[in-house]
Each structure stands twice: as structure tokens, then as C-alpha cells.
N, C-alpha and C positions, 0 to 999 in steps of 0.2 A: 505491500500499498504507502503509493507515494506523498506526501506533504506539500502541496503548494507555498513555497517561500514568498511574502508579502513583499513588491518590487518598494527599494526607496533608492530613491535617486541619490545621483553626487550632490547637488545640491541640498538636498537635505542633510545629507553626511555633515558636507562642510560647516550646515550651521549647528550642527549638534556637538565638530568637536569644536568650534567659535565658543557656543555657550559653556560646552566644560572645562574649558580653557579658563573663559571669563571667572567662571566659579573658585577655580583653584588662584589665578590673580587675585581674585578680591578676596580670599580666604587668607592669599599670604599678606596682603595690604593691610589686612583686620585686625593681621595675629602680631603684625610691624609694628603696627601703629598703640594698639591698647598692649602690647607687651613689651617692647622693647623703647618704645618712646617714652609711655605712660609711666611706666618705672626708673626711666632720666627724670621724668619731671616729677616723680613723686620722692625720687630720691632727694633732689633741689628743692622742695620744697619740706624735705623733713630738713633738712640743711639749714635752709632759711628760718625752721622755725628753732632748730636748737641756738643757731646763732641770737633769736631773739630775745629768748629765755635765758642764755646768759650775761646778755644787754641786761637784761631785768637784774639780774643776778648782781651784776656788775653795780645797778644803780644802786641796789639794796648795801650794797656796801660800801658805795661813797656817800650816800646820806651817815652814814658810821663812820666812815674819815674824816667828812667835812666835823660833824661833832669831835672829832678826835683832835682833828683842827683848831677849833675855837679853843678846846681846852686846854692845848700848847701852851697858850699866849697867857692864857688866867694861871697853868700849874708852873710855870716857869715865872712867876711875876714877886718882885719882892713885897709888893703890898700882901699879895697872897700869904705871901712866907708868914710877915708878920703876921696878920690873921690869925695862919696856926696857930703862931703861939699866944697874944696878947685878945684876940677873939674880940676886936676892938667892935662896941656897934657901929662908928661911924661908918667902918667898912659896911657892915650890913645896911644901912641905910644910903650909902652910896650905891653900894655895888651889885646889894644881892636883893633888891628891892624887885618886886611884882613885873614893872615894867621892863627893867634891866633885862629879866631871864627870858620875859616875854619876844624881847627886842632879839636874842639870842634866838630864837626860837626853840627853846628847852620848856621842857615838862616839870625838872628837877632836878636840885644842885642841892649835893652831901659833902659835905668836908668829915675826909676821917684822920684822928690824929695815930701817932707813931704803933698806938696800941691796938689800934683798929678798933678807937670806938666812935661812933659817932658823934662832933661835934659841935656840927649844925648841919639842916637839912629844910629843903623848903620845897614844895609842888605846886603848880600853878594852872592852872585852864587858860592856855594860848586864848584861846579866842575868845573867853569873857574874863579874859586879866582880871582874874582872881584868884587866891589861894586857896588848895583843898589840902586833903589830908598828907604827910608827908610818912607816915608811921611805916608803909609798905615796904620802902626803899630802908628804912634803919633795921627792921625784919631782914631785910633782903639779906643785907652785909652781914650782919651777924650771925648769917645762916649759910652764907654761899665768901667764905674767907677768900676765895678764888680773884673775887672781883678788885681786894684792895693786897693782895699777895705781893703786890712790885714793893709797898711802901719801902720796904732795904734795898730796892736797886735802882740807883738813882739811871733816868732816862727812860724807865720803861713802860709802855701803854700796856694797860687790855682793853679789848673792843669787843663788841658783841651784839649778843641780841640777850634778852634776859625775859624772866615772865612774871608779874607782877599782880598782885589781886586786881588791877585796873585794867592789866591789857598787858600786850605783849610789848618791850618800850627798846629804843636801839641804846647802848650804851657804853660808856667811855670812862678811863679811868686811867687818872697818869699821877705820879709824886709830888708832892709839893716842894720845889728847887727854888733858887734865888734866880733873878733873871738872867744871871750866866751861866745857869742849869746847873750851881753849883749844891750840895748838900753840905752838912746830910737830910735826909728827908724829912720835915716835918707833919708825916701823914700822906694824904693823898685826900683828891679831889672826884667826883662822880655828878656827872653829864649824862643826861637820860632824856628820850624824847621820847611819848608814845609812837609806836606803831596804829594811826588812825587811818580815816577815811581821806584822811589831809595828804598826810605822809603816800597813803597810794596812789592819789591824783600826783602828788608831787614827782613821783618814780615814773609815774606812766606818761605828764609831760616831760620829763628829762627826756626818760627811752621814745616817745612817740608813739608809743603802745597802749595796748589792752592790759595794764596787771591789776593783780589781786592777788591776798595775800591774807593766808585762813589760818587761823590758830588751829597746830596740829594737833589740840584734843580735844578739839571742841566736836562737840555734838550735834552741832548744828550746820555739818556740813552739805554744800550742792550734792545732786548726785553724784555729778561727774568727780568732784576733787573728792566725794567720799571714798569712789574705786579707784581711781587713782595713787589713794593714801594707802590702799589692800595692798598695792601694786609697786609700792614703792620701796627703796630704803634706800638707805642716805648716801648720797654724794649720786646717785644715780638721776636719770630726769626720762620723762614720759611723754610721748605724743601720743594725743588720740585726733582722730579727728572728731568732730562733732556733729558735722553736717555736709552738704558742698560747697556750702561758702566758708565754715567756720570750720577750724583747728585750734587744739589749745595744746601746751604744750607744762610738765607740772613739773614741778625739782623740793625737795624736801630741803629746808636750810635748816641749822643746829647750832643749839644754841651757843653762850658762853663756855655751856659745861660740854659741849659734844653732842646734848640730846636735842631730839627732834623738837621744833618748838613751831615752824613757819612753812605753809604748802605754798607756792609761788605759784602762782597758776598765768600764762600770757597765752591771750586771746587771739588772734590772728584771723583775718581774710585768708581764704584760701584763691589768692592771686595767681601765683604756680601754676595748681592744680587746674584752676577754671583755665588758663592761658596754657595747660600744656594738653587740655581737653580741645580747647579752639583750635588748636595749631594740628593737634590730630584728629578734629573733622576737617580743616578745611586739606590736610594731606590727604585723607580719604577720599573726599571731595575729587581735588585736585588729582589723585592718582586714579580715581573711577572714570574719570571726564577723559583723562588721557587713555587711560586702556580702552575704554568705550570707543574711543577716536580712534586706536589703532588697529583695535578691532572691525571695527567699520569701514577701513581704508582696505585693510589683507578680506575681510568679506568681498569688498567692491573690485582688487585685483584679483582676486581669486574667479570671483564671476566672470572679467574682463577679458585673460588672460588663459583659463584653466578650464574652467566650468561650462562658458557659452559655448567654444571653442567645441569640448566633445559632447555639448548636447548638439548644436551645428550638425558637426561629424555625424552621430547618431539618427538624426531625422536623414541626411542625407542619404546613410544606408538604406533605414527604412525605406525609405524613396524610391532608390534604384529596385528593392527588395517587393515591391508593390510592382512596379513598373516591369520587371523582368528582361528589364535592357543594361544588359551586362556591358553595353560600348561607354554605355557613363563612366564618367568621374565626378570624385567629389572633390570639391576647391580645395587644395594644395596651398599651406598658410605658411609660417616661418618655419624657420630649420629646425624648429624643438624637437622635445619627446612628441609632441602633439603633430607637428608637422609630421617627421619622421612615421607614423603610424598614420596619419592619410596617402603618403607615399606608399604605405605597405600595403595600403586598404588599395588603390590604384593598381598595385600590383597584382592584387589577388585579386582584381574584376579582370585584368586583363588574362589572366592564367585560365580563369571561369571561362572567362570568353571565348578561348581557344579553345579550350578541352569543349567547349559545347559544340564549336564551327567542329574541331574533328569530330564530333560524336555524330554529329547531325551527318556531316562525311560517309561517318561508318555506315552510319545509317540506311544512307539512299545506296551504299554499295551492296550494304546486306539486302536490303528491297530488291534491286537490281536481280542479284543471285535468284535471290529465292524468287523470283519470277522465272527468269530462265529455265530454276529447275523445277520449278510446275509444269512447264512447257514442256520439259523434254520426258517430264511425269508422263503426262499428258499424251505428247506424242509415244510412249512407251504402250499406256495403256492400249492407244486405237491400234499397236502393232498385235501385241496382248489379246484383242477381239477380233482382229485378222486371221491371226494363227489360231486360235481358237475353233471359228468357223470353218476354216479351211481344215481343219480336223474333221468338225463333225462332217461337213460335205462329203471328203473321204470316206470317210467310217460308211457315210449310207451310200456313198458310190460301191465302197466292197462289199456292199450287203446286198446291193441290187444285183451286182455281179456274181453274185455269190447264187441269188434267189433265180438269176437267169441259168447258170449253171445247171443247178437244181433243174429246174422244169424241163431243159434240154438232154437231160440225162431221162427221165423219164419218158421222157419222146422218140428216144434211141431206141430201148425197150420196147 
């Protein structure tokens, strides 16, 4: 049982090949764009976000350094050196009043004697320019001697972050020395500023970033910060995309004593990522347009120089076959493979025509021979009939002669 195969034209096959090639190219372009290019832009985004996080962390440290720089002028000052000894009220009124402390952008000033006992302390609300309780700093100094352990070491400062009941504070401490930075030290001065919204805003303005600082031990943290706290360890950083438009970086900042105290969060727009997406989309669009244009050109060229010529050759062969006229020839084109095929077809037609001619001549000769043979057969048949008739006549004649002899003998007797 034979199964008839469905005819598929070359034009259809060329179309299928082009479509398959286009699909493969589109897949390759998409893979390159979303894979290599996408990962490159994501890597750039991570690097930029990490740099922004480090800038914000440097800004936090810059606030501490700024406090320490202000403190240097106070700690190495003859008036301060004398105050640590005589505790003059005039010094307090002139230099340690609320207005002066507010102008220094400080919340707390504390003086400690060589025995690490607080001899003066003052805490203020900068915005309201009013005094608030300062017991927390005195209590902290008593329980955390590290803050003022440098009192016997000339020129050494201690800086960092500390946690107070009022909140987290930037702190700096230096030994009290003369204006020539000579000792012996008469104690230490502690300057502190609360890490409040104003400080966070100042850090953000300094870095031109969206910076947030959250107490590490807080129970009221945003979900993303809470998740980051569970995944972070001291000294590490974490980068997490929040959406298609925002990305956040997190870092734990340790306090003066090496314990986690603040979670630094930097929230930035995903400009690099979105630019990467736009670039990838543009790349895909331009590559797709180029591929489609190339495919169209290939199809047109194949149709012009291959498919159409083959189709024309096929129609010519079919026409000659239908007309049964082997004297006709297909038109020969350029001397390429199709042209060679056209020449071969014409040679075949010539050979077929010659063979047909020879066959006709042979057939004509065969008919003549058949006619001659038939004629001779007819003549032989006529001769045979004549011979048979002659024999019959001879037999009849012999019979008659025998009968005559028989009758002659009877008469003689």
C-alpha cells in the first residue's frame, strides 16, 4: 500500500527555513540581552548602590569627625584646662550656656576629672534651646569607662556611637590639655549629638541620598529593615531590590564598644537598572528590525535568483511535457547551477527527441517489414491452396482412371 506524500514547494520550504532561523536568532538576541547585558547592568547597579552605601556610612563617620574636630579646640585650650582645676562659674556662664552649646550643634557636654568622675554636664534640646536631663550621660560614663579611658594618654581621642535612654548619639571624647597640647591631662571632655531626624536629614543632604538610620535593637522596624537585620552581620552589607523603581542597601554600624547599634539604609532609584532595561529593549528592537530586514532581503534574493528560476524551469518542463513536443527547449539563464540544470534539461530533451525519432524510424521499418512478410505469407497461402487443389484434382483423376479401367475389364470378360 503506497502513501501519497504531500507536495511541499521550495518556496514553502524556504519560508520555513527562514522562520526557523529567525526564531533561533530572536532567542539568541533575547538570551544575550536578558542574560549578559542584563547581568552587566545589574552588576553596575550593585556596585553603584554599594558605593552609595559607603558614601552614607562615610557621612555618618564625617559627623563624628566633625564633632571630634570641634572638641579638639575645646579639649586643648588653656581656659578649659583651668576650668577642670577650678571649675569656675564664669567659664560655665560664658562658654557652657545653652546658646553656645546649641551653636555648636551639640546636645550634650560633659567634663570628667582624672578619676573619671563627672564634674560638669549639660544636655539641651537644640531646636527648642532649652536644657533637658543630663543624668543619662553621667550614668553612661560611670558604666562605660572606655569612653574616657584615654584620660592618662595625651592627645588620644575616642569617637563613635553610643546608646542612651534618649536615643542613639554621636560621641567624641578627648583628654583636657593645655593650648600647646601638653599635660598632664586634667580629665576629659565628652561632646555628644543625638542621632535624630535632623541628623539623618543632614547626612542625606550631604550625600544627596535617601538615608535612614534605625536603632538596631528597635522593635518597631519597617519590614524590609527587619528582614535585613536578620540577614546581616557586623561589617557586611546587603543590597535588596524593593521594586522595579527602587533598590535599598543596608549596613550595620557598630557602637563605640563593637556592638551593633544602627542599621544604615540607603534607598536609591534604580536608574541604572531601568536604563539597562531600556537599553536591552532598544537592543532587542533594533536587532529584531535588523534580523527581519536581513531575512526579507534573503527571501527576496532567494526568490529572485533561485526560487523563481526553479519555478519557471518547472513550468517550462511541464509545458513541454503536456505538449509532447520534444523539439522545444527551456530558456537558459546565467551559467550557474540552475543554468547548468537548464542546459542539462535541454540536452536531455535533445536526446529524447533523437531517441523518439529513431524509434519512429524503427517503427516505420518494422511496419514495412511486417507488410512485406504479410504479403509473402499471403502468396504462400495462395500457393498452398493451389497445391492442395491440384492434389485433389490428381486424386480425383486417378480415381476416375481406376474406375475406367475397372469398367474396361468387365467389358472384356
